PAMI-927557 format. One record per residue: residue number from 1; residue in three letters; x, y, z of N, C-alpha, C in turn. Coordinates in steps of 0.05 Angstrom, whole numbers, m for minus. Example, Ala and Ser with C-alpha at 12.3 -4.5 7.8 and 13.67 -1.06 7.14 Angstrom:
<guzas>
1;ALA;264;m114;156;246;m90;156;264;m66;156
2;SER;257;m45;142;273;m21;143;258;1;157
</guzas>
This chain:
<guzas>
1;MET;739;m839;m679;747;m852;m700;770;m830;m717
2;GLY;766;m803;m711;782;m785;m721;814;m794;m725
3;PRO;827;m799;m704;855;m808;m699;862;m831;m726
4;LEU;842;m848;m728;848;m871;m742;840;m872;m770
5;ILE;823;m842;m784;817;m843;m803;832;m849;m825
6;ASP;860;m837;m827;875;m843;m850;884;m878;m854
7;GLU;886;m894;m827;892;m922;m827;863;m934;m839
8;ILE;842;m924;m836;817;m937;m847;815;m931;m874
9;GLY;827;m907;m885;826;m901;m908;842;m923;m926
10;ARG;865;m924;m917;887;m939;m929;881;m967;m934
11;THR;863;m979;m910;853;m1002;m911;835;m1004;m935
12;PHE;819;m995;m937;796;m995;m958;796;m980;m987
13;ASN;827;m964;m989;830;m951;m1006;806;m926;m1015
14;LEU;799;m914;m991;786;m896;m995;791;m867;m1006
15;SER;771;m856;m1016;778;m828;m1030;774;m808;m1005
16;GLU;783;m779;m1004;778;m764;m983;754;m755;m987
17;SER;737;m755;m1008;709;m751;m1006;696;m770;m989
18;LEU;704;m795;m994;686;m823;m976;695;m822;m947
19;LEU;716;m812;m939;727;m808;m915;714;m791;m898
20;GLY;703;m762;m919;688;m743;m910;667;m751;m897
21;LEU;649;m770;m918;628;m779;m917;622;m794;m887
22;LEU;647;m812;m891;641;m829;m864;645;m814;m842
23;THR;658;m791;m836;653;m776;m805;630;m759;m811
24;THR;621;m749;m829;592;m735;m833;565;m749;m824
25;LEU;567;m776;m830;543;m792;m824;534;m794;m799
26;PRO;550;m790;m780;534;m788;m754;524;m762;m749
27;LEU;532;m743;m761;522;m712;m760;494;m709;m772
28;ILE;495;m724;m796;469;m737;m814;450;m748;m797
29;ALA;456;m767;m785;436;m785;m765;427;m769;m745
30;PHE;450;m752;m733;435;m728;m707;409;m714;m716
31;GLY;419;m701;m742;394;m683;m755;370;m698;m759
32;VAL;374;m721;m771;348;m734;m778;333;m745;m752
33;ILE;348;m761;m735;333;m771;m712;320;m760;m690
34;SER;340;m737;m689;328;m721;m666;298;m707;m670
35;THR;292;m707;m693;260;m695;m693;240;m715;m686
36;VAL;250;m748;m690;230;m768;m689;235;m781;m659
37;THR;256;m773;m642;255;m781;m618;232;m781;m597
38;PRO;218;m755;m594;193;m752;m584;174;m770;m586
39;TYR;171;m785;m613;148;m805;m614;155;m825;m603
40;PHE;182;m832;m602;195;m858;m583;185;m856;m551
41;THR;193;m832;m545;190;m820;m513;161;m825;m505
42;LYS;146;m819;m524;116;m820;m518;104;m846;m517
43;ARG;112;m868;m535;107;m895;m537;118;m910;m512
44;PHE;145;m904;m514;158;m925;m493;170;m912;m472
45;GLY;171;m883;m464;179;m876;m440;205;m863;m444
46;LEU;217;m848;m429;245;m839;m432;263;m856;m428
47;GLY;258;m869;m394;276;m895;m388;284;m913;m409
48;GLN;263;m930;m425;266;m947;m442;274;m940;m471
49;THR;266;m914;m477;277;m908;m501;308;m906;m497
50;LEU;320;m894;m482;346;m888;m472;365;m916;m474
51;LEU;346;m937;m458;361;m961;m456;360;m974;m480
52;TRP;346;m972;m501;343;m986;m528;369;m968;m547
53;SER;370;m943;m544;386;m934;m555;413;m940;m543
54;MET;421;m945;m524;445;m962;m517;452;m980;m521
55;VAL;432;m1006;m529;438;m1026;m539;442;m1021;m572
56;LEU;428;m1004;m589;431;m996;m615;464;m990;m617
57;LEU;473;m971;m594;502;m957;m597;518;m986;m598
58;THR;518;m1001;m576;534;m1023;m569;539;m1040;m597
59;ALA;509;m1040;m611;510;m1062;m640;524;m1041;m662
60;GLY;522;m1015;m657;536;m1007;m673;564;m1005;m677
61;ILE;571;m999;m656;601;m998;m658;617;m1027;m660
62;VAL;597;m1051;m657;606;m1077;m666;612;m1081;m692
63;ILE;585;m1072;m704;586;m1076;m727;604;m1061;m746
64;ARG;608;m1036;m737;625;m1018;m750;653;m1033;m753
65;SER;664;m1052;m736;686;m1062;m734;690;m1084;m746
66;LEU;662;m1099;m757;670;m1121;m774;681;m1113;m808
67;GLU;693;m1141;m818;708;m1137;m843;691;m1128;m860
68;GLY;700;m1106;m873;680;m1098;m898;675;m1074;m900
69;VAL;681;m1058;m921;670;m1025;m920;642;m1025;m913
70;PHE;624;m1042;m924;595;m1038;m917;585;m1034;m884
71;PHE;603;m1055;m879;603;m1057;m850;607;m1033;m836
72;LEU;628;m1021;m847;638;m1002;m835;621;m975;m833
73;TYR;612;m970;m861;592;m944;m862;559;m954;m845
74;LEU;553;m980;m846;530;m987;m832;529;m985;m801
75;GLY;556;m993;m792;555;m985;m767;564;m960;m755
76;THR;572;m945;m772;574;m913;m766;551;m901;m763
77;THR;529;m909;m788;506;m897;m785;492;m902;m759
78;ILE;486;m932;m757;471;m943;m735;478;m928;m708
79;LEU;512;m918;m706;517;m912;m677;509;m882;m680
80;GLY;509;m873;m702;502;m844;m701;472;m838;m693
81;ILE;453;m860;m703;429;m851;m698;429;m865;m662
82;ALA;437;m883;m658;437;m883;m628;443;m857;m608
83;ILE;467;m842;m613;478;m823;m608;456;m799;m601
84;ALA;441;m802;m627;423;m775;m634;399;m785;m615
85;PHE;384;m807;m605;372;m811;m589;380;m801;m555
86;GLY;404;m807;m548;413;m800;m525;418;m769;m524
87;ASN;427;m758;m547;432;m726;m546;402;m711;m541
88;VAL;379;m723;m549;355;m711;m546;340;m725;m521
89;LEU;348;m741;m511;338;m752;m486;345;m742;m454
90;ILE;375;m736;m458;389;m727;m432;376;m697;m430
91;PRO;373;m678;m440;356;m658;m427;329;m663;m420
92;ALA;315;m679;m430;282;m684;m419;288;m706;m404
93;ILE;308;m723;m393;313;m729;m364;323;m717;m342
94;THR;335;m697;m346;343;m678;m332;322;m653;m321
95;LYS;303;m649;m340;282;m631;m338;263;m645;m317
96;ASN;259;m676;m325;241;m695;m309;251;m700;m279
97;ASN;269;m707;m279;287;m714;m252;300;m694;m235
98;PHE;312;m673;m247;332;m652;m234;316;m633;m245
99;PRO;298;m623;m238;288;m589;m252;305;m569;m242
100;ASN;307;m580;m208;325;m556;m190;350;m557;m193
101;LYS;363;m574;m206;390;m581;m201;399;m581;m235
102;ALA;383;m563;m259;390;m567;m283;421;m554;m289
103;GLY;431;m538;m278;455;m534;m283;479;m548;m275
104;LEU;474;m563;m256;495;m582;m238;497;m605;m258
105;VAL;469;m613;m264;465;m644;m279;482;m636;m310
106;THR;467;m611;m324;480;m608;m345;516;m605;m346
107;SER;520;m594;m329;554;m593;m326;569;m618;m326
108;LEU;559;m633;m314;568;m661;m307;565;m678;m333
109;HIS;538;m680;m346;534;m686;m375;555;m680;m394
110;SER;553;m654;m396;571;m642;m418;599;m647;m416
111;ALA;609;m646;m391;636;m647;m385;645;m676;m388
112;THR;632;m697;m377;633;m728;m384;633;m727;m413
113;MET;616;m719;m432;616;m723;m457;646;m713;m471
114;SER;650;m689;m466;684;m675;m470;701;m694;m461
115;PHE;701;m704;m438;723;m723;m430;720;m749;m443
116;GLY;697;m759;m445;695;m782;m463;708;m776;m490
117;ALA;707;m760;m502;714;m750;m532;745;m745;m531
118;ALA;751;m737;m514;783;m734;m506;793;m758;m498
119;LEU;782;m771;m486;796;m805;m478;799;m819;m503
120;ALA;771;m818;m517;774;m838;m540;797;m826;m566
121;ALA;799;m802;m567;814;m790;m583;851;m791;m572
122;GLY;854;m799;m548;877;m800;m538;882;m829;m540
123;LEU;871;m849;m538;876;m874;m531;870;m896;m559
124;SER;857;m880;m585;856;m896;m604;879;m910;m614
125;VAL;892;m888;m619;919;m900;m634;937;m914;m615
126;PRO;941;m914;m593;952;m928;m577;946;m957;m575
127;LEU;916;m959;m572;905;m987;m572;909;m1002;m604
128;ALA;909;m986;m623;913;m994;m651;942;m1009;m656
129;ARG;964;m991;m648;990;m994;m647;1004;m1001;m629
130;ASP;1002;m995;m600;1022;m1000;m586;1011;m1031;m575
131;LEU;985;m1035;m575;973;m1068;m566;966;m1084;m591
132;ASN;974;m1075;m613;971;m1088;m642;949;m1097;m649
133;LEU;923;m1081;m639;892;m1087;m640;884;m1081;m669
134;GLY;899;m1064;m683;894;m1053;m707;870;m1030;m700
135;TRP;862;m1019;m726;841;m999;m721;811;m1015;m716
136;GLU;812;m1038;m721;786;m1049;m718;778;m1058;m690
137;GLY;800;m1069;m675;803;m1075;m654;803;m1049;m631
138;SER;811;m1026;m639;815;m1006;m624;784;m998;m627
139;LEU;774;m997;m648;742;m982;m648;725;m1001;m628
140;ILE;730;m1025;m630;706;m1042;m619;712;m1048;m592
141;THR;732;m1036;m574;739;m1035;m551;718;m1020;m537
142;TRP;709;m1001;m552;692;m981;m535;663;m988;m532
143;ALA;653;m1014;m542;637;m1031;m538;629;m1035;m513
144;ILE;656;m1045;m500;656;m1058;m470;640;m1033;m451
145;LEU;651;m1011;m458;638;m992;m439;614;m991;m440
146;SER;599;m988;m468;572;m982;m474;556;m1007;m464
147;PHE;567;m1031;m464;559;m1053;m457;554;m1053;m424
148;ILE;569;m1042;m409;570;m1038;m380;549;m1014;m376
149;ALA;546;m992;m389;531;m975;m386;504;m983;m387
150;ILE;495;m1005;m403;469;m1017;m405;465;m1027;m380
151;PHE;479;m1040;m363;470;m1057;m343;470;m1037;m320
152;ILE;487;m1012;m322;484;m995;m301;456;m974;m306
153;TRP;447;m965;m327;422;m960;m326;402;m970;m325
154;ILE;394;m999;m328;374;m1016;m326;360;m1012;m299
155;PRO;373;m1009;m277;360;m1007;m246;353;m981;m248
156;GLN;364;m960;m265;354;m927;m261;326;m932;m274
157;ILE;314;m946;m295;291;m936;m309;272;m935;m296
158;LYS;265;m950;m269;241;m944;m253;240;m920;m233
159;LYS;267;m907;m238;264;m879;m225;253;m856;m242
160;ILE;256;m858;m266;244;m841;m284;222;m832;m287
161;LYS;211;m814;m276;178;m804;m276;172;m804;m301
162;ASN;151;m821;m315;140;m819;m333;113;m802;m340
163;THR;109;m785;m356;88;m767;m359;60;m781;m371
164;THR;37;m771;m357;13;m790;m370;m4;m769;m387
165;THR;6;m746;m398;m9;m730;m415;m20;m742;m441
166;THR;m41;m735;m446;m56;m745;m473;m56;m726;m498
167;ARG;m37;m700;m495;m38;m684;m516;m22;m694;m544
168;SER;m31;m680;m565;m25;m687;m587;7;m680;m593
169;LEU;19;m701;m596;49;m691;m605;55;m677;m630
170;LYS;38;m684;m646;43;m673;m675;34;m645;m675
171;VAL;12;m636;m656;3;m608;m653;28;m597;m634
172;ALA;33;m609;m610;61;m594;m601;83;m588;m619
173;MET;97;m608;m631;113;m605;m651;108;m583;m668
174;ARG;84;m579;m682;83;m559;m700;80;m531;m686
175;LYS;68;m525;m657;72;m512;m647;101;m495;m639
176;LEU;119;m513;m629;139;m510;m624;156;m501;m648
177;SER;152;m508;m672;165;m508;m699;164;m477;m706
178;GLY;137;m465;m696;137;m443;m706;143;m418;m685
179;SER;151;m427;m661;160;m412;m640;186;m399;m652
180;ARG;192;m369;m653;214;m356;m659;234;m361;m636
181;LEU;229;m362;m612;247;m370;m588;266;m400;m594
182;VAL;248;m419;m607;264;m446;m608;281;m441;m632
183;TRP;271;m427;m653;291;m424;m672;314;m411;m666
184;GLN;313;m389;m646;341;m376;m636;358;m397;m621
185;ILE;339;m413;m605;361;m434;m592;374;m452;m607
186;ALA;356;m458;m630;366;m475;m651;390;m468;m658
187;ILE;392;m437;m671;410;m429;m690;436;m427;m673
188;TYR;432;m410;m644;450;m414;m622;466;m436;m624
189;MET;449;m461;m616;465;m491;m617;478;m497;m639
190;GLY;466;m493;m670;479;m499;m692;506;m489;m697
191;LEU;508;m462;m692;530;m449;m694;558;m452;m677
192;GLN;542;m460;m649;563;m463;m631;574;m490;m640
193;SER;553;m512;m649;558;m534;m663;586;m535;m684
194;LEU;574;m519;m696;595;m514;m724;623;m501;m717
195;ALA;624;m484;m698;651;m479;m695;664;m499;m679
196;PHE;648;m516;m664;667;m540;m650;674;m554;m674
197;TYR;658;m562;m689;663;m585;m709;689;m572;m728
198;VAL;688;m547;m731;709;m535;m752;738;m544;m736
199;ILE;733;m531;m711;758;m529;m702;773;m564;m698
200;LEU;757;m582;m696;763;m604;m686;773;m618;m713
201;ALA;762;m605;m736;771;m615;m766;793;m607;m774
202;TRP;796;m581;m771;816;m565;m775;841;m548;m765
203;LEU;839;m553;m738;859;m537;m722;883;m547;m724
204;PRO;895;m574;m726;917;m585;m737;928;m577;m768
205;SER;911;m570;m785;917;m564;m809;927;m539;m806
206;ILE;908;m519;m793;917;m490;m793;938;m486;m778
207;LEU;945;m498;m754;974;m500;m742;1002;m507;m763
208;LEU;994;m529;m778;1014;m542;m795;1016;m520;m818
209;ASP;995;m505;m827;1005;m483;m845;1020;m460;m834
210;TYR;1013;m452;m812;1026;m435;m801;1056;m440;m786
211;GLY;1067;m463;m798;1092;m467;m789;1098;m489;m768
212;TYR;1076;m497;m749;1081;m515;m730;1080;m543;m737
213;ASN;1088;m559;m723;1093;m587;m734;1071;m601;m721
214;GLU;1065;m627;m740;1043;m647;m729;1040;m652;m700
215;GLU;1067;m661;m687;1059;m665;m663;1048;m642;m645
216;PHE;1058;m620;m647;1048;m589;m638;1024;m589;m645
217;GLY;1016;m592;m665;980;m593;m671;964;m611;m660
218;GLY;977;m637;m656;961;m655;m636;954;m647;m607
219;TRP;981;m638;m599;979;m629;m580;959;m609;m567
220;MET;958;m587;m587;940;m566;m582;917;m578;m587
221;LEU;906;m594;m603;878;m609;m606;867;m615;m576
222;SER;887;m632;m565;882;m643;m540;881;m623;m520
223;LEU;898;m599;m518;889;m578;m501;860;m565;m507
224;SER;851;m561;m533;829;m550;m535;806;m563;m521
225;GLN;809;m594;m526;789;m607;m510;794;m611;m481
226;ALA;815;m610;m474;824;m611;m439;806;m582;m431
227;SER;812;m560;m444;801;m539;m431;774;m535;m437
228;GLY;760;m560;m459;735;m553;m458;719;m568;m440
229;ILE;726;m589;m423;715;m594;m404;713;m580;m379
230;LEU;737;m564;m378;731;m541;m356;702;m526;m362
231;GLY;708;m516;m385;683;m496;m392;656;m512;m387
232;ALA;659;m534;m398;632;m552;m394;627;m559;m367
233;LEU;643;m560;m343;640;m557;m315;626;m534;m305
234;ALA;645;m515;m315;639;m488;m301;612;m471;m309
235;ILE;608;m470;m335;593;m448;m348;560;m461;m345
236;PRO;551;m478;m341;523;m486;m341;518;m487;m314
237;VAL;533;m489;m296;526;m481;m268;524;m453;m262
238;TRP;544;m436;m277;549;m404;m272;517;m391;m283
239;ALA;518;m406;m308;490;m394;m324;467;m396;m314
240;ALA;463;m424;m299;435;m433;m283;430;m416;m261
241;SER;455;m399;m245;445;m386;m227;442;m364;m232
242;GLN;441;m352;m255;435;m321;m258;402;m319;m273
243;LYS;392;m296;m270;363;m288;m274;358;m298;m304
244;ASP;375;m287;m319;374;m300;m350;406;m306;m355
245;GLN;407;m312;m384;435;m324;m389;453;m301;m413
246;ARG;439;m277;m413;448;m264;m436;473;m252;m428
247;SER;481;m247;m399;506;m237;m396;528;m256;m406
248;VAL;523;m278;m398;537;m303;m395;544;m310;m430
249;ILE;526;m306;m443;528;m313;m472;548;m290;m484
250;THR;541;m263;m480;550;m245;m486;590;m249;m482
251;LEU;593;m253;m456;619;m254;m443;634;m280;m462
252;LEU;620;m298;m466;629;m322;m480;637;m314;m508
253;ILE;617;m301;m521;618;m292;m542;649;m275;m551
254;VAL;646;m256;m533;671;m237;m535;697;m254;m535
255;VAL;700;m269;m513;722;m285;m511;726;m299;m538
256;GLU;705;m310;m549;709;m334;m568;723;m312;m600
257;VAL;710;m289;m599;719;m275;m622;747;m263;m618
258;ILE;753;m253;m592;786;m253;m587;806;m270;m593
259;SER;793;m302;m587;810;m320;m590;812;m326;m619
260;PHE;791;m325;m642;794;m327;m663;816;m303;m682
261;ILE;818;m281;m667;833;m260;m677;864;m267;m667
262;GLY;861;m277;m647;888;m288;m637;904;m305;m654
263;LEU;881;m327;m666;891;m349;m684;902;m338;m714
264;MET;887;m317;m721;897;m302;m743;924;m295;m740
265;PHE;931;m288;m720;964;m282;m714;977;m292;m690
266;PRO;983;m318;m700;992;m344;m680;1022;m331;m671
267;HIS;1033;m316;m681;1061;m311;m673;1068;m286;m657
268;SER;1039;m272;m653;1045;m247;m634;1044;m258;m608
269;PHE;1029;m276;m601;1032;m282;m571;1029;m313;m568
270;PRO;1032;m323;m551;1032;m350;m545;1004;m368;m562
271;VAL;1014;m384;m582;985;m395;m592;970;m409;m572
272;TYR;982;m421;m553;963;m438;m533;942;m427;m516
273;ILE;949;m394;m515;931;m379;m503;904;m375;m516
274;TRP;910;m375;m540;879;m377;m556;866;m397;m561
275;ILE;884;m421;m563;871;m443;m561;858;m456;m540
276;ALA;875;m453;m518;859;m462;m492;833;m443;m487
277;SER;829;m409;m489;809;m399;m485;784;m408;m503
278;LEU;795;m407;m530;777;m423;m551;760;m446;m542
279;GLY;781;m468;m531;768;m493;m524;747;m490;m500
280;PHE;760;m471;m479;745;m468;m456;706;m457;m460
281;VAL;714;m437;m483;691;m424;m490;671;m444;m506
282;LEU;682;m462;m525;662;m478;m538;654;m501;m519
283;GLY;671;m507;m499;660;m530;m485;637;m518;m465
284;GLY;640;m494;m459;625;m482;m443;591;m475;m456
285;THR;598;m471;m484;576;m458;m499;560;m485;m506
286;PHE;568;m510;m511;557;m532;m515;545;m540;m487
287;GLY;560;m535;m465;532;m545;m441;520;m522;m440
288;LEU;520;m497;m447;500;m480;m439;474;m484;m463
289;ALA;486;m490;m487;463;m495;m504;442;m518;m495
290;LEU;458;m535;m480;443;m557;m469;420;m552;m447
291;LEU;433;m529;m431;423;m520;m404;396;m503;m418
292;LEU;398;m485;m441;380;m468;m450;351;m485;m458
293;ILE;360;m513;m473;339;m532;m473;321;m534;m452
294;VAL;336;m542;m431;320;m552;m401;306;m526;m395
295;LEU;321;m507;m388;310;m476;m377;283;m468;m390
296;ARG;283;m465;m420;262;m459;m434;237;m478;m432
297;ALA;237;m506;m431;221;m520;m427;203;m521;m403
298;PRO;176;m523;m407;159;m521;m378;155;m542;m364
299;ASP;164;m567;m376;159;m594;m375;179;m616;m390
300;SER;182;m638;m379;198;m656;m394;192;m667;m416
301;GLU;162;m665;m426;153;m672;m446;157;m646;m466
302;THR;155;m624;m461;164;m610;m476;195;m603;m487
303;ALA;208;m614;m461;239;m616;m462;241;m631;m485
304;ALA;233;m654;m494;241;m673;m508;237;m665;m535
305;GLU;213;m654;m536;205;m641;m565;226;m615;m569
306;LEU;227;m601;m550;244;m578;m558;270;m583;m562
307;SER;280;m607;m551;310;m621;m554;312;m632;m582
308;GLY;288;m650;m594;290;m658;m617;292;m631;m641
309;ILE;277;m614;m641;275;m595;m660;301;m581;m656
310;VAL;313;m574;m638;333;m554;m636;358;m572;m645
311;GLN;362;m593;m638;384;m610;m642;389;m617;m671
312;SER;364;m624;m681;358;m629;m712;367;m608;m729
313;ILE;355;m587;m719;365;m561;m736;401;m555;m729
314;GLY;404;m556;m706;435;m554;m699;456;m567;m712
315;TYR;448;m596;m716;473;m620;m729;467;m608;m760
316;PHE;448;m603;m769;446;m596;m793;462;m577;m798
317;LEU;468;m552;m785;482;m534;m789;513;m538;m787
318;ALA;513;m554;m763;539;m562;m754;553;m585;m778
319;ALA;537;m598;m791;551;m616;m809;567;m604;m835
320;ILE;552;m578;m843;569;m560;m863;588;m544;m857
321;GLY;593;m544;m832;619;m525;m827;641;m535;m831
322;PRO;656;m557;m828;676;m561;m836;680;m556;m870
323;PHE;661;m572;m887;659;m564;m911;662;m539;m924
324;ILE;651;m517;m908;648;m493;m918;677;m481;m910
325;ILE;691;m487;m891;716;m480;m876;738;m492;m896
326;GLY;731;m516;m912;754;m529;m925;750;m513;m955
327;LEU;726;m511;m962;719;m489;m986;731;m463;m988
328;ILE;731;m450;m963;739;m421;m965;768;m425;m966
329;GLN;789;m442;m950;811;m445;m956;827;m460;m984
330;ASP;805;m473;m999;813;m483;m1024;814;m455;m1044
331;LEU;795;m441;m1040;795;m418;m1050;813;m395;m1050
332;SER;819;m386;m1019;839;m369;m1013;861;m381;m1007
333;ASN;862;m400;m999;890;m416;m992;904;m393;m966
334;ASN;886;m384;m950;892;m367;m932;875;m373;m908
335;TRP;885;m377;m882;866;m391;m863;855;m364;m849
336;LYS;864;m337;m852;852;m313;m840;824;m310;m855
337;TYR;817;m317;m876;794;m317;m885;778;m333;m870
338;SER;779;m358;m869;766;m378;m861;762;m369;m830
339;LEU;782;m363;m810;778;m350;m787;753;m324;m784
340;GLY;764;m311;m808;745;m286;m809;716;m298;m810
341;PHE;708;m316;m828;681;m328;m833;674;m336;m801
342;LEU;688;m351;m786;680;m359;m761;676;m337;m737
343;ILE;688;m315;m745;686;m288;m730;655;m277;m733
344;LEU;646;m280;m760;622;m275;m770;602;m291;m758
345;VAL;603;m322;m758;588;m338;m744;588;m327;m714
346;SER;604;m324;m701;606;m316;m669;586;m294;m667
347;CYS;590;m274;m685;568;m249;m687;540;m259;m681
348;TYR;534;m269;m704;506;m285;m710;495;m303;m685
349;LYS;518;m312;m679;505;m331;m656;503;m314;m629
350;LEU;518;m291;m624;511;m274;m602;481;m265;m611
351;VAL;477;m250;m635;440;m246;m634;427;m262;m625
352;ALA;432;m289;m639;408;m312;m635;413;m319;m598
353;GLY;436;m316;m589;440;m321;m561;428;m302;m545
354;LEU;425;m277;m549;416;m259;m536;382;m254;m531
355;GLN;369;m274;m557;344;m274;m556;343;m305;m534
356;ALA;354;m328;m546;352;m349;m528;359;m345;m499
357;GLY;378;m326;m490;383;m321;m464;359;m309;m444
358;LYS;341;m296;m459;319;m286;m444;305;m305;m424
359;ALA;292;m297;m400;282;m319;m382;253;m322;m388
360;GLN;249;m341;m408;220;m339;m418;215;m374;m422
361;LYS;195;m380;m425;190;m406;m433;177;m406;m461
362;VAL;180;m430;m478;166;m433;m504;146;m439;m503
</guzas>
């Protein structure tokens, strides 16, 4: 939706704050729904829950494109709920069906998500303008892919091994919520997501204020997403091959901090170096955060519960990131302060990551 947000705003005469709410709704849905997903998986199983989340996703995409601002917000909320289910379920399915290939499967999953986001960002405007579909037609086009995915998934459901334990989900969730390790994983994932969404929202504006034009800013955002795909492919496989993940986490944070410092002084070196390295790291840390959920859970049930708690906390942190950066920029009118804040975030992410990266189970 990002590339079409201005056109959507003009159609309904929406203020900047209402447009901000529109883009934040999915993140809020991620945070709220993630914690209740394990209740659905216990009742319906992993495969069936994911199937109905895909049906809900398709419905949300269609409703979002109907005429009227009410349907725009309703559809966006529905698809946010659907994506939240998928976000929680994939690590659990990985633990359930691919426990010995967690690194590879997580790499493919996170890289596919990054590629899909980049593809949608690149094609949304051409679909709307070059093919004269308008923003409504451009957005509803993606329902075709989700509809196809439903029929691809249906035969796979019988391959999902459902657990038969009778343990109390309420007790299990309470126990996980009190675990220091769970909170460290959640903070690590949340701060990773915060940095990612800040770059996604503000990178073009940062470059514009540094004297680059809008076209260059768009290309640099695409570069960060493309390099993120490479990071998402490479890092989880590498991290899974290690005895623990602390050295991988440390190296990624060091590169991230150097990249932010480079963005503070964009004319000292070619700015695309810092953007490419930052994109690679953010893509890699996203995949690594998902991998930590799989590696730290002893079984698929715990993976679903851990995934729900971690992603709920994580996306609430992510939701406030772009707002905080915007506020810092409004107060200081200098992006160096905002980038300095992101460096502090990276340092705290390292502290959480060094605990989450230890070879242990929740």
